[in-house]
N, C-alpha and C positions, 0 to 999 in steps of 0.2 A: 431498559428503563429510559424514560424520556429525559432529555437533557434539561437541567434546570438553569435557565439563563439569568435568573435573578441572583445577583451577587451582593445586594444590599439587603440585610435582614430587616424585619419589622422592628421599629423602635430605634433604628440607627440614624434617623433623620436629624434629631437634635444634636447628637454627638457623632457627627459623620466622620468616619475615618478617611483622611485625605488620600492614602494609598489606594483604598478601595474605590474612592471616587475617580481617581485618575485611571485605574484599571477599567472601570465601567465606561468612562468617557472614551477610552481607546477602543473598547469593544463596539460601542455605538458608532464611533467615527469610522472604523473599518467597515462595518456593515453598510452604513449610509453612503460612504464614499464609493464603495464597490458598486452599489446599486445605481448611484448617480452616473458613474462613468459608463456603465453598461446601457442605461436607458436614455441618457442625454448626451450623445457623442458630440453634438454641435456646440454644447455649452462650453466645452473645453475642460481638460482634466484639472488644471489648477483652479478654475472657477468651481468645479464640482467639489474639489477638496475644501475650498473655502466655505461652501454651503454646508458640507458635513461638519466642519469645525464649528460653524455658527450654530448648527443644531445642537451639537454636543455642549457648547458653552451655555446655551439657554436651558437645556435640560439639567445641566449641573446646578444652575441657580434654582430650578424647580426642586431638584433633589435636596438642596440645602434648605429649602423653604425660605429663600431670601424675600425681602419685601417686594410685593408685586407678583411674586410667583408662588407664594406659600399655599394658595388654594388651587393651583393648577394640577390637573391630572396629567399623566403622561400623554394622553391623546390630545389634550389641549395644548400642551407645550409643543408638540409636533405641529399641530394645526396652525397655531398663531405665529410661531417663530420659524419652524422648519419648512413652512409651505414653499418658500422661494426655491429651496434646493430640491425637495422631493416631489412637489406638485407641479410647478409651472416651468421652471428651468428645464426639467426633464420633459419628455415628450408625451407622458401619460398621466392621467389623473390618479389621485391616491385611492385606488380601488384594487380589488383582486389580489393576486399573489404578491405584487410589488409592495402593497401596503402591509400585507402580513409579514413579508420579509423585513420591512423597515420596523414594524412593531416589535419583532423579536429583538432588534437592537435596542429599542426603547426599554423593553422589559429588563434588559441587562443594565440599564441605567437607573431605574427606579422600581421600588416595590409597589405593590398595590396599596393605595391609601384611601381612606374613606373621603367622600366628597362632603364639604362643609357647607352645602346649601348656597353656593355662590350665585347660582342662577335664580334663587328664590326672590331676590330683591336687587334691583339695578343699582341701589346705592352701595352695594358691597363690591362693585367693580372698582378696582384700584386704579390710580392714575396710570401706572405702568401697563396694566392690562388694557385700559382704554386706548392708550397710545398704540399698543400692539394691534388692536382691532382696526384702528384708523389706518394703519399701515398695511393691513391685509388687503391685497388687490381684489379679493373676492367680496369684501365688504362693499367696495365701490360698485361692483356688479349688482349686489343685492339692493343697494340704495337706488341705483339707476332704474330698477324695475318697480319701485314703489310709486304710489300716486304723486303727482307733482308737488302737492303741498307738504309731502314728507321727504322730498329729495334734499335732505340736509344731513351731511355726514355727522354733525355734532349733536343731533337730537338724541337724548338719553334713551328714548323708547326704541329708536332704530338700533342702537348699540345692544340694548338688552334683547331685542327680538333676534338679532343676528346671532348672538351668543346662544340663545335658546335653540335656534335652528341648528347651529353647529353641534350641540350636544344631543339633540333629540331627533334630528331629521337627516340622516346620512344620505338619503336619496337626493334631497335638495342640495346638500353640499357637493355631491358628486356632479350635479348639473353646473354649479358654480365653477368647480374645477375644470370641467370640460369646456365651459365658455372661456375660461382664461387661457386654455391651451392654444387658442387661435391668435392670441396676442403675442407680441415679440419683445416687449420691454421687460427687463428684469430689474427689480428694485431691491437694494440692500435694506435690511431692517435697521432700526436705530442701534441695535447691538453692535453693528459692524463699524466700530470707530476706526480711525486711521491707524491707531496703534495696534488694535487687534488684527486689522488686515495685514499689517507688516509681520506680526508674530505668526499668523497663519501661513503667509507666503514663505517665510524663513523656515517654518516647520516642514512645509511641503517640500521645499528644495532639499532640506536635509534628508528627508525620507526618500526622495527621488535618487539622490546620490547613493544612499545605502542600498537600495533595492531597485536598480534601474530596469531590471528585466520585467518587473511587474507593471511598468508604465508603458504606454503606447504613444503618448504625446509629450513633446519636449516641455521642460519646466516653465519657460516663459515664452509666450508667442513672439514671433518676429515683430519688431516695432516698425521696421521700414521707414525710419525717419522720425518717428514719434519721440517725444522727450521722456517717456516713462522710464523708470529705473529698470535695468536689465542685467542679468547675469552675464559675465564675460564669456564669450564663446570663442571657439577655435576655428570658425569658418568665416566666409566673407560677409556674413550678415553683421559682423562687427563694424563694417564700414560701408556696406552696400545695401540698398533697399530696392523696392519695386515700384516703378511708376504705375504699373497696372493696378497693384494693390491700393495705392493711394487714390487712383481714379475711381475704383469700385467703392471704396470706403466712403468717399465724398459724395458720389452721385447715384449709386445704385439703389434700386428699390429694396425694401426689406424682403419682399417676396415677389417673384415673377415667374412666368412660364418660360420654358426653354427658348422658344422663338423670340420672346421679348429680350431675354438675356443675350441672345445672339445678335440682335439688332443693336443693343446697347454696346456690346463689346466690339462690333464692327465699327460703330461710330467712334470708338476710342482710338482707332488707327489714325483718325484725323486730328487727334489731340496729342500726338507724339508718342503714343503707346506703340510698341513694336509687335508685329505679328509673331516674331520669333519667340517672344516670352510666352505668349498664349499657347503656342505650339509646344514649347518645352515643358510647360506645366500640364499638358494634356487637355487643356480647356477647349481650344478651337484650332483648327488647321485651315489655312486659307490657300486658295490657288493663286495663280499669277494675276488673275483679274480682281483679287481681293474678295472673292466669294467664299463663304465657309464650305468646306468639303469634308471635314472630319473633326474629331474631338468629342469630349463628353457632352457639351451642349448640343452639338449637331446630332449625335446619336440619340440623346434624350428627346429632341424635337421630333424624331421619327417614331420612336417607340412609345414615349409617354408625353404627348404634346400638351396635355393638361396638367402635368405635374407642377407643383409649386416649389420652386427652388429658392432657398433663402440666400440673402447676401452673405451670411456667415459661411455657407457652404462654398460659395464662389471664392471668398477670401481665403478659406482654408486651402483650396486647390492652388491658389497663386502663391501662398507662403510656403507650401510644401514642394514647390518646384525644385527638382534635384539640383538646379544651379545654385540654390542658396544653401546647399549642404557642402559645396566645394570648400576645400581647405587650402591654406597657403603654407608652404614650407620654405624656409630660408636656408641657403647654403652659404657659409662664410668661413673664412679662416679666423682663428683666434687673434692673429696679429696681421698687421699690414706693413708695407714697405717703409712708410714714413716712420713708424715706431721703431722698427729694427735699425734703420739708418741713423736715428737719433742716438742710439747707443753705439753703433758700429763706427761712426765717424771719428770718435776720439778714443774708444776703448782699445783698439789695436795699437794706436800710437802710445798710449800710457802703458799698455801691456809690454810692448817692446822695451820701453824705458826701464821698467822694473826688472825685466829679465836681464838686461845689460848690467844693471846695478847689482843684481844677485850674482851674476857670473863674476863680476869684479870682487864681490864680497867673499865668494868661495875661495879665491886665491889667498885671502888673508885669514881664513878659518882653518883650524886644525883638521887634519884628515878625518878623524873620528867624529867630528861634529858637522861635516859637510852634507850628509845625506838628507836632513830636513830641508835644506835650501835647494838641493837637487830635486826633491819631491815637489817642492813648491813651483819650481820652473816647469816641471812636467804638467802640473795642474793648470798653470797659466796657459801653456800650449794647448791643453785639452779644451779649456774654456774658449779660446780663440777659434778652434775648429768647430766647437759646438755652436758658436754664434753663426758661423757660416752655414751649418746644417739648419739652424732655425730660420735663417734667411731664405733657404731653399724650400722649406716646408711650411713656413709661416705658422709654426706651432712648436711647442717644446714638450719634453718628457720629464718625468719625475727624476730620472737619473741625472739629466742635465741640470735641473734645479738644485738637486742635492750637491752636485759638483760645485755649482756657483756659490752656494751657501758655505760649503766647507772651505773653498779657496779664500773667500772673503774673510772668514774667521781666522784663518792662518795668517793672512796679511795683517789683520788687527793685532794678533798675538805677536807678530814680528816687530811692530812699531817701537816698543820700549828698548830694543837692542840696536836701533838705528841712530845715525847722526841726524842733525836737524835738516840738512839738505836732502838726505835720503828719505826722511819722514815725509817731506813735501811731495816727493815723487810718488811714494806709496799711497799717500792720502788722496792724490789725484785719481789713482787707479781705484781705490776703495770707493770713491764717490761714483765712479762709473759702474762699479760692481753693485752699488745700490740700485742704479737704473736697470742693470742687467737682471738682478733678482726680480724686480717688478715685472720686467718683460717676460722672464721665464714663467713666473706664476700666471700671468695672463695667458701665456701661450699654452698652458695646460687645460684651459677651459674646453669643455666638450661642445663641439659644434658639428653640424653636417658640412663636411668639407666640400668646397666647390670642385667640379669635375672637369671644367673646360677652360681654366685660366690661361693655358698656353696659347690659345688662339683668341686673342682679343685685340681691340683697337689700340694703337700706340698712345701711351700717356696714361695719366691718372694713377690712383692707388686704391687700396682697399677693395679689391675685386670681390663681387658677390653674385649669387644666382638665386632666383626665386621661382618656385613651381606652384601653380594652382591646379589642384587635382580633386577628383571625386573618389573619396576613400570608402566606397561601398560597391557592392555588386550591382551590375546592370542586367537584370534578367532579359534573355533574348539575344544578347550579343554573342558573337562567335565564341568568346570566352568572357565570363562575367567580370573578371578583373584582369584581363590580359594587358600586359604592359607593352604598348605599341612604341613608346618613346625609346630611341636609341641613346638618349641623353641622360635620362634619370630613371630611377627604379620605382617612382611613385605610381600607384595604380590609376588608371583612367585619367591621364593628364589632359587638362584643358589647354593650358598655355604655360610657357616659361619665359623668363626675362633675365638677361645677363647685363650687368652694369658695374660701374665703379664710381669713385668720387673724384671730382675735378673742381676747378674754380671758374667763376665768371667775374663778378665784381670783387670778390675776395676769395682767397684760396680755400677750397674745401667746402663750398656751399652749394655744390651742384651734383646731382646724380646724372651720370652720363650713360645712356643706353647704347650698348653695342649690338644687341640682338633681342628681338621678340619673335617667338615662334610657337606654333601649335603642331606638334608632330601628329596628333590625332586628327585635327581638322584638315591638315594638308594631305594626310593619307587617305581620308575619305574623299576629299576633292579630287585627288588623282584617280581613284577608282571610279568615281562618277564620270569623269571626263573620258575614261577608257570604255565605259559601258556603251554598247551598241545594240541593246535590246529594243524590242518593239514598244514596250510600255515603260513609262517613267518609273524609276525606283521610288519606293516609299520608305521613309524613316519610321520604323514601327516603334512607337513610344510605349515602353512597358510601364510607365508611371501614370497612365491614364486610368479611367474608371473610378477615380476617387469620389467624384461628385455623384456618379451613378450609384455607387454603393451606399453613400451617406443618405441620399434621398430615399433609396429603397429601404434602408434600415429605419428611417423615420416613418415611412408609410407602413412598414411591418409593425412597428410599435403602436401606431394608431389602430391597426387592425387588431392587435393583441388587446389593447385597452377596451375596444368595443366587444371583443369576444369575452373578455373577463366580466364585463358588465352583464352580458346576457347569461353567462355562467352563474353569476351571483344570483340573478333572478331565478334561474332554474333551481337553485338550492332552496329557494323559498316556496316556489310553486311551479307547476308545469308550464312550459312555454306555450304561448299561443302560436297557431300555425304561421302567421307572418314573422313572428320572432324566431321560430325554429328555422324557417327558410332563410332568414337573414344570417343566422349563425352558420348555416351550411355554406352560404355564399362567402362569408368572411373567411372561413377556413380554407376554401379553395383559392380565394384571392391571395391569402397569406402564403400558400404553397407556391403559387406562380411567382410572386415577388421574390421568395427565397431562392427559387431556381434561377433567377436572373442575376444573382450575385456574381461578380467577376473576381478572379484570383488577383489579389494584390501582391506587388513585389515583395513586401515584407513577409508574405505567407508562402513564398516559393522557396523550396529547399535547393541545395546545390545540385541534386540529382534531377531536378525538373527543368534546368536551363535547356533551352532549345536553340540551336544555331541558326541564325538568320543573317549573318554578316555577308552583305553584298551577294545576296542570293538571286540570281537571274530567274530561277524557277519561281520563287515566291515574290519576286519584285521588291525585295526589302534590303536595307542595309543598316549597319550598327547605329544605335542611338547614343548620342552624347549631347548634353546641353551646351548652349552657347557656341555653336559650331560655325556661325557666320564670321567671316574674317574680321569685319569691323567690330563685332561684339567681343570676340576673344582678345583682339588687340587692345580695346579699351579696358577690358577686364585686367590685363597685365599692367597697363599704365596706371589704372586706379589703385591696384595693389601697391605699386611703388609710390603713388601719391600719399597713401596712408602711412608709409614709412617716412616720407619726407615731412609729413605733419608731426609725427612723433619726435623726429630728430632735428626739427627746426631748419630743414633744408628748404631754400627758397626756390631753386630752379630745378627743372628736369629737362635735360637735353637729349636729343636723338641724333646719333651719328648718321651721316649721309652714306649712301651706297658706295661712294668713291673713297670714304675715309678708310674703310676696311672691307666691307662686305662685297665690294665689286670684284675682289679677287676670287670669290667663290663661284660655284656653278650657278646656272639659271640667272645670268646677269640681268636679263630683261625684266624678269619677275622681281628680282631684288630691288632694282631701280624703281619699279612701279610701287613697291611696298614702302621703302625707306625714303625715296626721293634723293636728290643730289644735295651735296653740301653747298656752301656759298663760296668755296675755294675754286681757284682755277683748276680745271681738270688736267691731269697728266696726259701727255700725248697718247698713251696707250688706251686711255679712257675716253678720248674725244670722239673716236669713231663708233658708230652704232652698228647694228647687226649686219648691214650689207657691206660694211668695210669702207664705204666711200663718204658717207655723210659725216660732217664734223660739227661739234659744238664744244667750244672751249670753256664756256662759263666764266670768262675773265671778269665780267661785270657782276657776277653773283646772282643774276636774275633767275637762275635755275634752282635756287635753294628751296628745298621741300617739294620740288616738282620732278616729273619724269619726262623722258623724251619719246617721241614716236620712233620706233626702232627702224622704220624704213626711211623716213625723211630726215630724221635728226632734229626735228623741230620740237619745242617744248609742248607738252600736252597739258595735263591737269595736275592738281595736287596729288601727292602720293598718299597711300593709305594711312601711315602713321602720323605724318603732319596733319592730315585732315582729322584724324581721331583726336589729336591734341587740341585742335581748334574747337571741336565739338565739346570736349570736356571743359575747355575754358569757358564756353558759353554756359554750360551747366553750373560751373562753380563761380562764375563772375570773376574769372582770372583773365589772363591775356597771353597771347602767343607772340613772341618777338623773335628776332634774329640777332644772335650775339656771338662774340668770340668766346669760345670755350677753351680754356687754357689746359695744356697738357701737363704743366707743372707750375709750381709756385712762382708767380711773377716777381715776388719780392726776394727771390733767391735765384739770381741770374746765372750762377756757376753750376752747371749741370754735369751729371755723369750719365752715360748711356751704355746699354749692354751690347753684346756682340751682334744682336739683331737690329741695332740702331734705335732701340726704344729708350726714351728718357726715363730713368728709374730713380733718380735722386737729384736733390738741389741743395746748394750751400749759399750762405750769405756772403762769404768772402772767398776769393780765389785761393788764398793761403790755406784755408780750412779744407777746401776741395782737394788741393794738391797734396796736402798731408795725407788725406785719405787714400789718394791714388798711389802715393809712395809706398804705402804698406799693403797695397793690393798685389800680393806676390804672384798671383796667377794672371795678371793683366786682363782680368775679366771685364773691367770697366774702362771707358775712355772719357776724357774730359771734353765738354762742349761749353763754349761761352755764348750765352744768349742774353746780352745786356739790353737789347732793344725790345721794348714791350710790344712792338709791332712786328717782331721777327716772325714770319709765317711758319717757322719750324716749331713754334711752341703753341700754336692754337689751330683750331678748326672753326669755321663759321657754320653754325648749325641753327636749326629751329629749336627754340627753347620755350618751355611752358613756365611762365612766371606766376607763382602761387601767392605772391604778396597781396594781402588784403582779400584773398578769396574766401569763399564759404568753407566752413569746417564741419558741416553736418554730413549725414550719410549721402553718398553718391548713389546714383541709380545704375543698376546693373545693365539694363537693356536700352534705356533711353538715350538716343543719339544726341539730343541737345539742340542742334541748329548749326548754322554756318557762321564762322567768324573769319573774316579775311585778315591776312597779315597786312597791317597798314603800312603804307609807304614810308611814313615818318620813322618807323622802326628800322628801316633800312638806311635811313639818311646818315647816321653816324658811321656806317661802314662803307658806304659807296659814294657819298657826296651828292 
C-alpha cells in the first residue's frame, strides 16, 4: 500500500491542531533540508537548514490560512516563498525528481484544497502575496524580458501575468529557474526577520549537537576575523584567522577559470599571503621560483581549463585547512609555589607553638583524659607532613583535605577548655587552617599535570605547558595518529611551549617562556637533511582535491538537471533526434565526471591508510600543517598571547639561550633559535664552536641575536625574537628589552633550594628566618637580595609588550613585517 504522506485531514484548516502542525513542519523540514544539503553543497549546511525552516514557516502560514496566505496552494507556497532554498541556492532548477521529492514533503504539510479563483482577477492579489512576487528573483527576469514600456515591477498587469504563468505554464517557469541558476546572489525573503534567523540558527545548533553524525559541515563557518556571532570552539579558530581567506573574500571574482584563480592567488604572495598556507590547504603548491607546480587549482587548470570555479569553493578550501582544526591543551598544576608558601611560612611556626602548648597541657591532665590531646598532636604532625607533600606535588588529595577539616574542627572544639593566652595561640593556628583548607580544596582540581617542570629556567612560579596538536587522523602518514613527541601524548603535535609567571614592572604580570619546540617539525627537518636521493621529496597532502570534488559535483548536478528536463519531455512525447543525441551525450559526460571523483580523507577508513612517511622510493614524506619553523613558532607564541589577553597579562618574555637552554645539546642551533640574553655571558659561554673566538656580551648588544659560530661575531636576529617582532607588527604592539625578575622585587628576603633556584620571597628578614628555623630538613637556604639591580634576581630579555595592542583574531600564517628593536628601548638598561 502506498504511503499516505498527508497528516492533516480535510476540514482541519480552521481548527488546526498545533501538535499535528509541528509534526508536519518537521517532516517537511527534514525532507527539504536533506534535499538542499545534497543538491547545494556550496550553499553551506547551516544556510540550507535556514532555507528549509523558512519554507516550513511559510507553509505553516498557508496551512493555517493566515492573511495573505489563505488562497495559496501548496505549489504556490513553495514557488513564492521556498524558491530561495529549493530553486536557486541549490544548483538545479525545480524540475524532475528533485521537485517530486520536495513535493512529497509539501504534501505532508498541507491537504489538497480547492483553488478560490485567485488568478481570475488581479484585484484579489493580497498585499502579502504581491510583496512575495516582487521579492521573487524570477519575477525580475520575467519583467526584464518584457517590452520596454512594460519594464516596471509595480505594474499590476505584470504581477497578474507572472502569477498566471506560474500556475499555468511550468515550461516557462522552468526557463526562469534555469536562467536564475547562473546568478550568484541569494536573497532572504521578508519572512526571514532577525529574530526568526536567530531561532533557526539556535534550532540548527541544537540539532547538530544531538545528531552530529548526520552532519558533514560544522555548525558555524569560520569567521576569520569577522564580527559575526560564533559558537565557542575548542580549536585555534577561536583566536586565529586566515589572511588568505580575507584576501579572497575581499577581492576574488564570484566565478573564474582555474588559470585565472592561479594568477590571482600567485599575486596574493605579494600582498603578505604565505605560500605555506595555500599548500597546507591543498589549493596551490609553489616551487622555489614562486611558480605553481601542484595543488587543486593547478590540477584543474590542466584537466578542466574551462571549468568555472566559484569564490565560495575557494573560500571553503581555505577555511577547511587542517591547520584550523588544531587544538590547544594546557598542562598546569592546581597550585603554585607562591600559594603554598603563603600558607607554609607561618603554619609550621603556629603548629609548633600549639604542639608545645598541648604537650605542657598533657602533664596537667589526668591520665585517662590525655588520649584526645595526644591524637590531636598526631593530627598536627600529619598536617605538617601533608603540607610538605602538597608542596612537592602542587596538588592535594581528598584524604589530605579531610584531615585538615577534621583537625581544624578539633582545634575549634578545644577552645572552650583553654585559658585566654592558650586560646590566642590556637586561634592563630585555626586562622592558618582556614588558608590551608582553601589551599587543599584548590589542590584537588583536576588538571593535565605538567610533565617537565624539573628542567626549567631559574626563577618564577606557576609553571605551565601548552601543546598545539591535530586531533584527527592524517591519511597517508606512516601512522595516521602516531605520536612522535617524546614530551607529550597528544596526537600529531604541531608545537609546544613551556613557561611560567614572573615580573617586569610589577610582580606577576609577565609570562616567561623557557622553551618553544616542535618535535614533529624538527623530526621531519632532520630526515630531510639526511636525505641524499636524486629527486626532491614531496610532502603529499591528503587534504587536497576538495575543490575538485565540489566543482565536479556542481557540474554533475547541472548534467542531472538537464537530463531530468529531457526525461520529462520524453514522458510527454518522443524525443527528436537532436534531443535524443543530447541526452546520450549528457549521460556519458555525467559518468566521466563521476569517475574523476577523488577519495576524501573523511571517507578513508583505518584499513586504507597507506604508508608514505619519508619514502625514498615514492619520493614522499609525512604531511603536517604549519611545519615551517617561523610558522609553528608564531603559532605557539600566539596561543600564549591568547592566554595573556584572558588573564590581563601585559608582557611575554623569551628566555635567552644562555639563561638555561645553552646547557643543552645543539648549542649552535639553540642560540640561532632563541638568541642571547642581554646579560654578560659566563666564561664557559663566551667561546664559540672553534673554542678560540670570544664574545662576552657585557654591553648587552647581543640580546635577541646569535653569533657566527666560526668568527664569534654577531649575526642576525634569532628566530623567536624575530617572530615576536613580526607579531608586534601585526597586533600594533611593540618589542622591548627589559629586566625580567626571577622573584618579587618587593620581597627582598629570598629562599633558594639545593639547586640554587630562588623559590620564595618574604617581606621581612624575621619572617624569612622564622620559616628557615622550622625547616627541619635544611632544604632551603636564605639569600638577601635587597638591591633592585642585583643581577642574581633578573635576566635581561626580549619582551613583547601587549599594552594597547589589537585584541581581534590574529592570523595563523601571515608573517606581518619587520619591526626593529629601537635603540631607545635599550637606553634605560645600557646608558
